A tleap script that builds the chain and sets N, CA, C and O, in Angstrom:
source leaprc.protein.ff14SB
mol = sequence {
  NMET LEU LYS ARG ASP LYS ILE LEU LEU GLY
  ILE THR ILE GLY VAL ALA ALA LEU ASP ALA
  GLY LEU ALA TYR GLY THR TYR LEU LYS LYS
  LYS GLY VAL VAL ILE ARG ASP MET VAL LEU
  THR SER ILE ASP ASP ARG ILE HIE ARG LYS
  PRO GLN ASP GLU ASN ASP SER ALA LYS VAL
  THR LYS ILE PRO ILE CSER
}
set mol.1.N position { -14.644 40.207 13.691 }
set mol.1.CA position { -13.791 39.128 14.253 }
set mol.1.C position { -12.506 39.878 14.559 }
set mol.1.O position { -11.976 40.806 13.949 }
set mol.2.N position { -12.227 39.386 15.406 }
set mol.2.CA position { -10.581 39.897 16.729 }
set mol.2.C position { -9.634 39.386 15.538 }
set mol.2.O position { -10.054 38.757 14.567 }
set mol.3.N position { -8.767 39.619 15.677 }
set mol.3.CA position { -7.653 39.437 15.105 }
set mol.3.C position { -6.756 38.083 15.689 }
set mol.3.O position { -6.103 37.264 15.042 }
set mol.4.N position { -6.971 38.174 17.054 }
set mol.4.CA position { -6.514 36.932 17.116 }
set mol.4.C position { -7.711 35.818 16.967 }
set mol.4.O position { -7.403 34.651 17.211 }
set mol.5.N position { -9.171 36.142 16.545 }
set mol.5.CA position { -9.507 35.055 16.189 }
set mol.5.C position { -8.905 34.270 14.711 }
set mol.5.O position { -8.568 33.128 14.396 }
set mol.6.N position { -8.988 35.482 14.109 }
set mol.6.CA position { -8.611 35.232 12.544 }
set mol.6.C position { -7.005 34.431 12.683 }
set mol.6.O position { -6.761 33.324 12.203 }
set mol.7.N position { -6.277 35.065 13.253 }
set mol.7.CA position { -4.980 34.376 13.493 }
set mol.7.C position { -5.356 32.464 13.654 }
set mol.7.O position { -5.076 31.576 12.849 }
set mol.8.N position { -6.078 32.359 15.018 }
set mol.8.CA position { -6.420 30.684 15.435 }
set mol.8.C position { -7.110 29.813 14.151 }
set mol.8.O position { -6.751 28.658 13.919 }
set mol.9.N position { -8.132 30.502 13.356 }
set mol.9.CA position { -8.291 30.319 12.032 }
set mol.9.C position { -7.958 29.758 11.211 }
set mol.9.O position { -8.398 28.717 10.724 }
set mol.10.N position { -6.547 30.813 10.760 }
set mol.10.CA position { -5.628 29.982 10.007 }
set mol.10.C position { -4.849 29.140 10.407 }
set mol.10.O position { -4.301 28.236 9.776 }
set mol.11.N position { -4.789 29.364 11.282 }
set mol.11.CA position { -3.688 27.969 12.401 }
set mol.11.C position { -4.684 26.888 12.023 }
set mol.11.O position { -4.343 26.184 11.072 }
set mol.12.N position { -5.901 26.618 12.617 }
set mol.12.CA position { -6.881 25.513 12.264 }
set mol.12.C position { -6.775 25.200 11.191 }
set mol.12.O position { -6.348 24.100 10.839 }
set mol.13.N position { -7.189 26.223 10.344 }
set mol.13.CA position { -7.299 25.925 8.520 }
set mol.13.C position { -5.935 24.863 8.424 }
set mol.13.O position { -6.042 23.710 8.008 }
set mol.14.N position { -4.611 25.485 8.898 }
set mol.14.CA position { -3.595 25.073 8.379 }
set mol.14.C position { -2.762 23.716 8.900 }
set mol.14.O position { -2.054 23.079 8.120 }
set mol.15.N position { -2.903 23.400 10.110 }
set mol.15.CA position { -3.251 22.199 10.553 }
set mol.15.C position { -4.263 20.925 10.147 }
set mol.15.O position { -3.993 19.742 10.357 }
set mol.16.N position { -5.458 21.417 9.536 }
set mol.16.CA position { -6.587 20.222 8.767 }
set mol.16.C position { -6.104 19.838 7.424 }
set mol.16.O position { -6.244 18.713 6.943 }
set mol.17.N position { -5.556 20.791 6.877 }
set mol.17.CA position { -4.314 20.319 5.616 }
set mol.17.C position { -3.356 20.085 5.501 }
set mol.17.O position { -2.772 19.896 4.433 }
set mol.18.N position { -2.752 20.011 7.006 }
set mol.18.CA position { -1.478 19.336 7.028 }
set mol.18.C position { -1.555 18.320 7.375 }
set mol.18.O position { -0.534 17.644 7.493 }
set mol.19.N position { -2.992 17.735 7.720 }
set mol.19.CA position { -3.278 16.691 8.661 }
set mol.19.C position { -3.925 15.958 7.374 }
set mol.19.O position { -3.635 14.771 7.219 }
set mol.20.N position { -4.874 16.651 6.341 }
set mol.20.CA position { -5.284 14.976 5.554 }
set mol.20.C position { -3.840 14.844 4.880 }
set mol.20.O position { -3.497 13.662 4.842 }
set mol.21.N position { -2.933 15.687 4.357 }
set mol.21.CA position { -1.842 16.183 3.459 }
set mol.21.C position { -1.634 14.095 4.077 }
set mol.21.O position { -1.770 13.027 3.480 }
set mol.22.N position { -1.246 14.498 5.574 }
set mol.22.CA position { -0.177 13.242 5.807 }
set mol.22.C position { -1.390 12.210 5.541 }
set mol.22.O position { -1.172 11.434 4.610 }
set mol.23.N position { -2.602 12.071 6.183 }
set mol.23.CA position { -3.504 10.973 5.844 }
set mol.23.C position { -3.657 10.316 4.205 }
set mol.23.O position { -4.038 9.147 4.239 }
set mol.24.N position { -3.469 10.761 3.052 }
set mol.24.CA position { -3.454 11.096 2.352 }
set mol.24.C position { -2.122 9.862 1.695 }
set mol.24.O position { -2.212 8.831 1.029 }
set mol.25.N position { -0.925 10.641 2.308 }
set mol.25.CA position { 0.728 9.894 2.528 }
set mol.25.C position { 0.368 8.691 2.981 }
set mol.25.O position { 0.792 7.701 2.385 }
set mol.26.N position { -0.308 8.573 3.886 }
set mol.26.CA position { -0.160 7.178 4.654 }
set mol.26.C position { -1.033 6.028 3.964 }
set mol.26.O position { -0.818 4.829 4.147 }
set mol.27.N position { -2.247 6.645 2.984 }
set mol.27.CA position { -2.967 5.874 2.634 }
set mol.27.C position { -1.913 5.373 1.479 }
set mol.27.O position { -1.369 4.269 1.520 }
set mol.28.N position { -1.634 6.666 0.097 }
set mol.28.CA position { -0.534 5.765 -0.445 }
set mol.28.C position { 0.057 4.964 -0.169 }
set mol.28.O position { -0.319 3.846 -0.522 }
set mol.29.N position { 1.176 5.088 0.531 }
set mol.29.CA position { 1.933 4.210 1.273 }
set mol.29.C position { 1.242 3.039 1.432 }
set mol.29.O position { 1.483 2.135 0.633 }
set mol.30.N position { 0.110 2.797 2.642 }
set mol.30.CA position { -0.307 1.107 2.658 }
set mol.30.C position { -1.017 0.978 1.255 }
set mol.30.O position { -0.896 -0.132 0.736 }
set mol.31.N position { -1.500 1.612 0.783 }
set mol.31.CA position { -1.412 0.838 -0.950 }
set mol.31.C position { -0.428 0.000 -1.809 }
set mol.31.O position { -0.467 -0.998 -2.528 }
set mol.32.N position { 0.506 0.944 -1.354 }
set mol.32.CA position { 1.648 0.403 -2.041 }
set mol.32.C position { 2.020 -1.088 -1.135 }
set mol.32.O position { 2.082 -2.246 -1.548 }
set mol.33.N position { 2.127 -0.801 -0.425 }
set mol.33.CA position { 2.733 -2.423 0.944 }
set mol.33.C position { 1.734 -2.803 0.402 }
set mol.33.O position { 2.207 -3.896 0.715 }
set mol.34.N position { 0.626 -3.068 -0.207 }
set mol.34.CA position { -0.686 -3.910 -0.073 }
set mol.34.C position { -0.530 -4.577 -1.082 }
set mol.34.O position { -0.802 -5.777 -1.060 }
set mol.35.N position { 0.073 -3.801 -2.514 }
set mol.35.CA position { -0.047 -4.010 -3.902 }
set mol.35.C position { 1.725 -4.840 -3.815 }
set mol.35.O position { 1.993 -5.833 -4.490 }
set mol.36.N position { 2.528 -4.304 -3.053 }
set mol.36.CA position { 4.078 -5.383 -3.466 }
set mol.36.C position { 3.505 -6.436 -2.733 }
set mol.36.O position { 3.420 -7.286 -3.621 }
set mol.37.N position { 2.975 -7.051 -1.540 }
set mol.37.CA position { 2.616 -7.842 -0.886 }
set mol.37.C position { 1.908 -8.967 -1.601 }
set mol.37.O position { 1.979 -10.191 -1.491 }
set mol.38.N position { 1.179 -8.133 -2.395 }
set mol.38.CA position { -0.004 -9.081 -3.356 }
set mol.38.C position { 0.783 -9.573 -5.030 }
set mol.38.O position { 0.317 -10.074 -6.053 }
set mol.39.N position { 1.993 -9.176 -4.668 }
set mol.39.CA position { 2.765 -9.026 -5.605 }
set mol.39.C position { 3.546 -10.564 -5.518 }
set mol.39.O position { 3.445 -11.657 -6.076 }
set mol.40.N position { 4.487 -9.851 -4.331 }
set mol.40.CA position { 5.174 -11.271 -4.074 }
set mol.40.C position { 4.631 -12.751 -3.299 }
set mol.40.O position { 4.985 -13.905 -3.059 }
set mol.41.N position { 3.648 -11.904 -3.137 }
set mol.41.CA position { 2.871 -13.901 -2.476 }
set mol.41.C position { 2.291 -14.497 -3.854 }
set mol.41.O position { 2.265 -15.722 -3.964 }
set mol.42.N position { 1.803 -13.658 -4.958 }
set mol.42.CA position { 1.898 -14.321 -6.274 }
set mol.42.C position { 2.975 -15.025 -6.594 }
set mol.42.O position { 3.007 -16.219 -6.888 }
set mol.43.N position { 4.023 -14.133 -6.522 }
set mol.43.CA position { 5.504 -14.694 -7.165 }
set mol.43.C position { 6.009 -16.062 -6.155 }
set mol.43.O position { 6.671 -17.030 -6.530 }
set mol.44.N position { 5.634 -15.874 -5.196 }
set mol.44.CA position { 6.106 -16.860 -4.182 }
set mol.44.C position { 4.891 -18.675 -4.680 }
set mol.44.O position { 5.124 -19.792 -5.142 }
set mol.45.N position { 4.118 -18.182 -4.370 }
set mol.45.CA position { 2.870 -19.157 -4.936 }
set mol.45.C position { 3.623 -19.851 -6.256 }
set mol.45.O position { 4.162 -20.956 -6.201 }
set mol.46.N position { 3.564 -18.943 -7.560 }
set mol.46.CA position { 3.762 -19.453 -8.726 }
set mol.46.C position { 5.533 -20.933 -8.025 }
set mol.46.O position { 5.501 -22.160 -8.124 }
set mol.47.N position { 6.426 -20.275 -7.576 }
set mol.47.CA position { 7.261 -20.604 -7.694 }
set mol.47.C position { 6.979 -22.037 -6.512 }
set mol.47.O position { 7.537 -23.119 -6.695 }
set mol.48.N position { 6.369 -21.868 -5.754 }
set mol.48.CA position { 6.532 -23.273 -4.610 }
set mol.48.C position { 4.990 -23.652 -4.656 }
set mol.48.O position { 4.321 -23.723 -3.625 }
set mol.49.N position { 4.718 -23.777 -5.321 }
set mol.49.CA position { 3.016 -24.342 -5.571 }
set mol.49.C position { 2.984 -25.750 -5.672 }
set mol.49.O position { 3.644 -26.502 -6.389 }
set mol.50.N position { 2.069 -25.993 -4.797 }
set mol.50.CA position { 1.664 -27.437 -4.269 }
set mol.50.C position { 0.864 -27.596 -5.379 }
set mol.50.O position { 0.344 -26.681 -6.018 }
set mol.51.N position { 0.714 -29.640 -5.753 }
set mol.51.CA position { -0.306 -29.868 -6.614 }
set mol.51.C position { -2.013 -29.809 -6.413 }
set mol.51.O position { -2.590 -29.633 -5.340 }
set mol.52.N position { -2.550 -29.978 -7.548 }
set mol.52.CA position { -3.801 -29.875 -7.280 }
set mol.52.C position { -4.767 -30.907 -6.762 }
set mol.52.O position { -5.698 -30.969 -5.959 }
set mol.53.N position { -4.122 -31.676 -7.584 }
set mol.53.CA position { -4.975 -33.329 -7.929 }
set mol.53.C position { -3.364 -34.283 -8.348 }
set mol.53.O position { -2.179 -34.016 -8.547 }
set mol.54.N position { -4.189 -35.395 -8.317 }
set mol.54.CA position { -2.786 -36.446 -8.777 }
set mol.54.C position { -2.034 -36.451 -10.129 }
set mol.54.O position { -0.843 -36.764 -10.146 }
set mol.55.N position { -2.563 -36.178 -11.044 }
set mol.55.CA position { -2.371 -35.021 -12.004 }
set mol.55.C position { -1.363 -34.240 -12.287 }
set mol.55.O position { -0.695 -34.359 -13.314 }
set mol.56.N position { -1.214 -33.580 -11.607 }
set mol.56.CA position { -0.816 -32.435 -11.414 }
set mol.56.C position { 0.775 -32.787 -10.596 }
set mol.56.O position { 1.167 -33.655 -9.815 }
set mol.57.N position { 1.201 -31.952 -11.068 }
set mol.57.CA position { 3.329 -32.424 -11.094 }
set mol.57.C position { 3.374 -30.761 -10.273 }
set mol.57.O position { 2.769 -29.711 -10.489 }
set mol.58.N position { 4.545 -31.236 -9.136 }
set mol.58.CA position { 4.388 -29.871 -8.485 }
set mol.58.C position { 5.837 -29.721 -9.253 }
set mol.58.O position { 6.805 -30.468 -9.113 }
set mol.59.N position { 5.752 -28.759 -9.957 }
set mol.59.CA position { 7.093 -28.663 -10.671 }
set mol.59.C position { 7.486 -27.051 -10.355 }
set mol.59.O position { 6.646 -26.166 -10.192 }
set mol.60.N position { 9.262 -26.827 -10.294 }
set mol.60.CA position { 9.266 -25.515 -9.945 }
set mol.60.C position { 9.382 -24.860 -11.322 }
set mol.60.O position { 9.983 -25.168 -12.351 }
set mol.61.N position { 8.405 -23.611 -10.886 }
set mol.61.CA position { 8.666 -22.287 -12.041 }
set mol.61.C position { 9.572 -21.573 -12.363 }
set mol.61.O position { 10.002 -20.901 -11.426 }
set mol.62.N position { 10.273 -21.362 -13.727 }
set mol.62.CA position { 11.028 -20.414 -13.315 }
set mol.62.C position { 10.412 -19.069 -14.160 }
set mol.62.O position { 9.635 -19.057 -15.114 }
set mol.63.N position { 10.882 -18.252 -13.636 }
set mol.63.CA position { 10.187 -16.987 -13.811 }
set mol.63.C position { 11.688 -16.029 -14.708 }
set mol.63.O position { 12.825 -15.701 -14.369 }
set mol.64.N position { 11.043 -15.918 -15.660 }
set mol.64.CA position { 12.672 -14.957 -16.605 }
set mol.64.C position { 12.566 -13.725 -15.802 }
set mol.64.O position { 11.446 -13.444 -15.375 }
set mol.65.N position { 13.867 -12.703 -15.445 }
set mol.65.CA position { 13.761 -11.877 -14.786 }
set mol.65.C position { 14.616 -10.539 -15.604 }
set mol.65.O position { 15.627 -10.028 -15.123 }
set mol.66.N position { 13.910 -10.049 -17.088 }
set mol.66.CA position { 14.235 -9.073 -17.327 }
set mol.66.C position { 14.759 -7.590 -17.564 }
set mol.66.O position { 14.699 -7.086 -18.686 }
savepdb mol mol.pdb
quit
């Protein structure tokens, strides 16, 4: 194997490792955004919930913030 081939192989492996690291970071960021949106939607539904039937009153729920 020539020196040039070793250098190109090393660069290829480095770029692949960098790409995998960036892809994993993007995955974690998207996962965090999805979880955040689920929590915010849940809180919004609790605050502005609609009555399910005649007996259910649509009261505004206060959520304590500690």
